[in-house]
Structure formats: structure tokens, C-alpha cells
C-alpha positions as CSV (number, residue, x, y, z in Angstrom):
1,X,140.2,72.3,78.2
2,X,139.7,74.4,81.3
3,X,142.4,77.0,82.1
4,X,143.0,79.1,85.1
5,X,141.7,82.1,83.3
6,X,138.5,80.4,82.2
7,X,137.8,79.1,85.7
8,X,138.6,82.5,87.1
9,X,136.3,84.3,84.7
10,X,133.5,81.7,85.4
11,X,133.8,82.2,89.1
12,X,133.7,85.9,88.9
13,X,130.6,85.7,86.6
14,X,129.0,83.5,89.2
15,X,129.6,86.0,91.9
16,X,128.1,88.8,89.8
17,X,125.1,86.7,89.0
18,X,124.6,85.8,92.6
19,X,124.8,89.5,93.6
20,X,121.9,90.1,91.2
21,X,120.0,87.2,92.7
22,X,120.7,88.6,96.2
23,X,119.2,92.0,95.2
24,X,116.1,90.4,93.8
25,X,115.7,88.0,96.7
26,X,116.2,90.5,99.5
27,X,113.6,92.9,98.1
28,X,110.7,90.4,98.3
29,X,112.0,87.6,100.6
30,X,109.1,88.0,103.1
31,X,106.1,90.2,103.8
32,X,107.2,93.8,103.9
33,X,105.7,96.2,106.5
34,X,103.3,93.6,107.8
35,X,102.5,95.8,110.8
36,X,101.8,98.9,108.6
37,X,104.0,101.1,110.7
38,X,105.4,102.5,107.4
39,X,101.9,103.2,106.0
40,X,101.2,101.3,102.8
41,X,104.8,100.9,101.8
42,X,105.2,97.5,100.1
43,X,101.4,97.4,99.2
44,X,99.3,98.3,96.2
45,X,95.8,99.7,97.1
46,X,92.5,100.4,95.4
47,X,89.4,102.2,96.7
48,X,89.1,103.7,100.1
49,X,92.1,102.5,102.1
50,X,94.1,104.2,104.9
51,X,96.6,103.3,107.6
52,X,95.1,104.7,110.8
53,X,96.8,105.2,114.1
54,X,93.9,106.6,116.2
55,X,90.3,105.3,116.5
56,X,91.1,102.2,114.5
57,X,94.2,101.3,116.6
58,X,95.1,97.6,116.5
59,X,94.8,95.6,119.7
60,X,97.5,93.2,118.4
61,X,101.3,93.3,118.6
62,X,103.4,96.3,119.8
63,X,102.6,98.7,116.9
64,X,100.0,101.4,116.6
65,X,99.0,101.3,113.0
66,X,96.3,99.3,111.3
67,X,95.2,99.0,107.6
68,X,91.6,100.2,107.2
69,X,89.8,99.0,104.0
70,X,86.3,100.4,103.6
71,X,83.3,100.4,101.2
72,X,82.6,104.1,102.1
73,X,80.8,106.3,101.5
74,X,77.5,105.1,102.9
75,X,74.4,106.3,104.7
76,X,75.9,106.4,108.2
77,X,79.6,107.0,107.3
78,X,78.8,109.4,104.5
79,X,82.4,110.2,103.7
80,X,85.6,108.5,102.6
81,X,88.5,108.1,104.9
82,X,91.1,108.4,102.2
83,X,89.4,110.7,99.7
84,X,89.0,107.9,97.3
85,X,85.6,106.1,97.1
86,X,85.1,102.3,96.8
87,X,85.4,100.8,93.3
88,X,83.2,98.3,91.4
89,X,83.4,94.6,92.1
90,X,84.7,94.1,88.6
91,X,87.6,96.5,89.3
92,X,88.3,94.7,92.5
93,X,88.5,91.3,90.7
94,X,90.8,92.7,88.1
95,X,93.1,94.3,90.8
96,X,93.2,91.0,92.8
97,X,93.7,88.7,89.8
98,X,90.4,87.0,90.3
99,X,88.2,85.5,87.6
100,X,85.1,87.6,86.7
101,X,82.3,86.6,89.0
102,X,84.5,85.3,91.8
103,X,83.2,87.9,94.3
104,X,79.6,87.1,93.4
105,X,80.4,83.4,94.1
106,X,81.1,84.1,97.8
107,X,78.3,86.7,98.3
108,X,74.7,86.0,99.2
109,X,73.6,88.7,96.7
110,X,75.2,90.8,94.0
111,X,78.6,92.1,94.8
112,X,78.4,95.9,94.3
113,X,81.6,97.7,95.3
114,X,84.6,97.6,97.7
115,X,88.2,98.3,98.3
116,X,91.4,96.2,98.7
117,X,95.1,96.0,99.2
118,X,97.7,93.5,98.0
119,X,101.3,92.5,98.3
120,X,103.6,90.0,96.5
121,X,106.2,88.2,98.7
122,X,108.4,85.1,98.5
123,X,107.4,82.1,100.7
124,X,108.9,78.7,101.3
125,X,107.0,75.4,101.5
126,X,105.8,74.8,105.1
127,X,106.1,78.5,106.0
128,X,103.1,79.8,108.0
129,X,101.3,82.9,106.7
130,X,99.3,84.7,109.4
131,X,97.4,87.9,109.9
132,X,95.0,89.6,112.3
133,X,91.7,91.2,111.3
134,X,88.5,92.8,112.5
135,X,85.3,93.4,110.5
136,X,83.1,96.5,111.1
137,X,79.8,97.4,109.5
138,X,76.7,99.6,109.6
139,X,74.5,96.8,108.2
140,X,72.0,94.9,110.4
141,X,73.9,92.1,112.2
142,X,73.1,89.3,114.6
143,X,73.2,91.3,117.9
144,X,70.4,91.9,120.4
145,X,67.1,92.2,118.6
146,X,68.8,92.8,115.3
147,X,68.9,90.2,112.6
148,X,71.1,90.2,109.4
149,X,69.6,90.3,106.0
150,X,71.1,88.0,103.4
151,X,70.3,90.5,100.7
152,X,72.6,93.1,102.2
153,X,75.2,90.8,103.7
154,X,78.5,92.8,103.4
155,X,81.6,90.8,103.8
156,X,85.4,90.8,104.3
157,X,87.7,88.5,102.4
158,X,91.3,87.7,101.5
159,X,92.8,86.4,98.3
160,X,95.9,84.3,97.6
161,X,97.7,83.7,94.3
162,X,100.7,81.5,93.7
163,X,103.1,82.7,91.1
164,X,101.0,83.3,87.9
165,X,98.4,80.7,88.7
166,X,94.7,81.5,89.4
167,X,93.9,83.7,92.4
168,X,91.5,82.3,95.0
169,X,89.2,84.2,97.3
170,X,88.2,83.2,100.9
171,X,85.6,84.8,103.1
172,X,86.7,86.2,106.5
173,X,83.5,87.6,108.0
174,X,80.1,88.9,107.2
175,X,77.0,90.2,108.9
176,X,76.2,86.8,110.3
177,X,79.5,86.8,112.3
178,X,79.5,87.6,116.1
179,X,79.5,91.3,116.8
180,X,79.7,93.8,119.6
181,X,79.1,97.5,119.6
182,X,81.9,99.5,118.0
183,X,83.6,102.7,119.3
184,X,84.8,103.5,115.7
185,X,82.8,105.4,113.1
186,X,81.0,102.2,112.5
187,X,78.1,100.8,114.6
188,X,79.2,97.1,115.0
189,X,82.5,95.2,115.0
190,X,83.6,91.6,115.4
191,X,86.3,90.7,117.9
192,X,89.8,90.7,116.7
193,X,90.7,87.4,115.0
194,X,93.7,85.6,113.6
195,X,94.0,83.4,110.5
196,X,97.1,81.3,109.8
197,X,97.9,78.5,107.3
198,X,100.9,76.7,105.8
199,X,102.2,77.5,102.4
200,X,102.4,74.3,100.3
201,X,105.1,75.3,97.8
202,X,108.1,77.6,97.5
203,X,107.6,80.6,95.3
204,X,106.0,84.0,94.9
205,X,102.6,84.6,96.5
206,X,100.3,87.6,96.3
207,X,98.0,88.1,99.2
208,X,95.1,90.5,99.0
209,X,92.6,91.8,101.6
210,X,89.3,93.3,100.8
211,X,85.8,94.3,101.9
212,X,82.6,94.2,99.8
213,X,79.2,95.9,99.7
214,X,76.6,93.3,98.9
215,X,73.1,94.0,97.5
216,X,73.4,97.8,97.7
217,X,75.8,100.5,98.7
218,X,73.6,102.2,101.3
219,X,75.5,101.1,104.4
220,X,79.2,100.8,104.6
221,X,81.6,98.2,106.0
222,X,85.3,98.1,106.8
223,X,88.0,95.5,107.3
224,X,90.9,96.1,109.7
225,X,94.1,94.2,109.0
226,X,97.4,94.0,111.0
227,X,100.4,91.8,111.7
228,X,100.7,90.1,108.3
229,X,103.7,87.8,108.6
230,X,105.4,84.7,107.2
231,X,107.1,82.6,109.9
232,X,109.1,79.4,110.1
233,X,109.3,76.7,107.5
234,X,112.5,75.3,105.8
235,X,114.9,78.1,105.0
236,X,116.5,78.3,101.6
237,X,120.2,79.1,101.3
238,X,120.8,82.9,101.6
239,X,122.3,84.3,98.5
240,X,125.0,85.9,100.6
241,X,126.0,82.5,101.8
242,X,126.2,81.3,98.2
243,X,128.3,84.3,97.3
244,X,130.7,83.5,100.1
245,X,130.9,79.9,99.0
246,X,131.8,80.9,95.5
247,X,134.4,83.4,96.6
248,X,135.9,80.8,99.0
249,X,136.1,78.3,96.2
250,X,137.8,80.8,93.9
251,X,140.3,81.7,96.6
252,X,141.0,78.0,97.3
253,X,141.6,77.4,93.5
254,X,144.0,80.4,93.3
255,X,145.9,79.3,96.3
256,X,146.2,75.8,94.9
257,X,147.3,77.2,91.5
258,X,150.0,79.3,93.2
259,X,151.3,76.3,95.1
260,X,151.6,74.3,91.9
261,X,153.6,77.1,90.2
262,X,156.0,77.3,93.2
263,X,156.9,73.7,92.7
264,X,158.0,74.1,89.1
């Protein structure tokens, strides 16, 4: 038999539980620091990665910071931007939750080394995940009298993993993309581009961004990323709203209980 005390204790326990849910939800409810204005706060990194506010400045949005992910050092850019060199393709796959050989599968020759960043966030079904990017390289590209070489076809990519399921990798650009001369430490760069797509399920996603040396490590490449965001979709009830509902219900119950005692 339910008593006032048992209902009261149950409601209080629900409020405490929802407070815990609120803390967990609010910490990863969307992409954190998608404009990189707070450096790499919210991200894990591996290899040569920096957030730059100068010669790599983003041409998107209102911010001044851009994630720079590089395969340095190389022959032209013979230094690292962060002080940390690129890592092996195997280490990249491990970091991004990819099956062994996944990077070779999207490359036109052996995947050698690279760098990457990643973040886990909560997304709702029908939310739109979007980001801006630009690919830079010192490899031969399709520009003027130059022609790319499939044996040294460096590439940029992103990965996406849902909950604990398999992580998938998608190519963003390579040396066969459209390029212009670059005014960064690299020779060539693509125009800034945007990618966006809808999330199919509600849950936790891990998105990764990376760049890869293919065939050899003689000439470096870099991926610039900015404005990573999750927009729209069907909102789920905010934990704060659920807490308010529980407190309201408890208050209504106590008021009704007090009214019943007054009639005795």
C-alpha cells in the first residue's frame, strides 16, 4: 500500500536521479566548441594538430580560430606546427575506432601517417550535423600544368561512429580536388567547403577529422576544420523540465494531502 511517506521519498529520489541525468546530459548535449575559439577544449587529438588564429584563419562564421590537422613534417614544410609529428595510419585507426585497414580502403596507395581530432556528442534523430573544411597540400595537384599522382594522393577525411557501433570513414578531398594557390605555408589549397547531413537516430556520436599521407611521407598535407555544429531536429525534453514536472507533482500531492487532513 502506498503511503504519503513512500510517495514523498519516491518523488525526492526521482528529483535526485534527474539532477544526475541533467548533469550528464548538459555536458555532452551538443558539439562543444565547434568554432574552436576555446582551442581544442572538448576534443581529443593525435599527431600534429593546432588551433590557429593567423595564417590559417577561417573564412567562415564570425570567429577567428581554425583547427589545423597536418601530416607534417615533410620536404617543403619541414617542421611540425604543434611540436608533435604525425602518427602511423594504424595509430590513427585505433584513435578513431576504425577497423584495421579502413584508411587503406579509401586511399589509392598505402596509407602512411597522419593526424586527427575527435569529439563525442549527443544528437537527436533528424538533427543536421555540419562543418566547414579546406584541404591544403604540397603534393602535385590538378592545377595549371601540374597533374596529381595516384601513388602519392594525400587525402582528408572524416569519421562517424554511433554509440559503440562500428566507426565509418568518408573522404573529403584529395589531390584530384579543385585547387588554387595557397597563401599558407602550403603550396595549394581547395576552396572552403561545407558538408552537412542528417542524423538517423538519437544517441551518442563520435565525429573525427583527419588527414593522411599516402604512398610516402615526403610532402605534407593539412586539413582545416571550422564551425562544427548540430542544428535542428526534434528536441528531447530538457532534464530541467522533467525536474520541474516532478517537483510540481510532488507539491500538488502534498497540497492535496494537506486538504484531506483539514477535512478530518
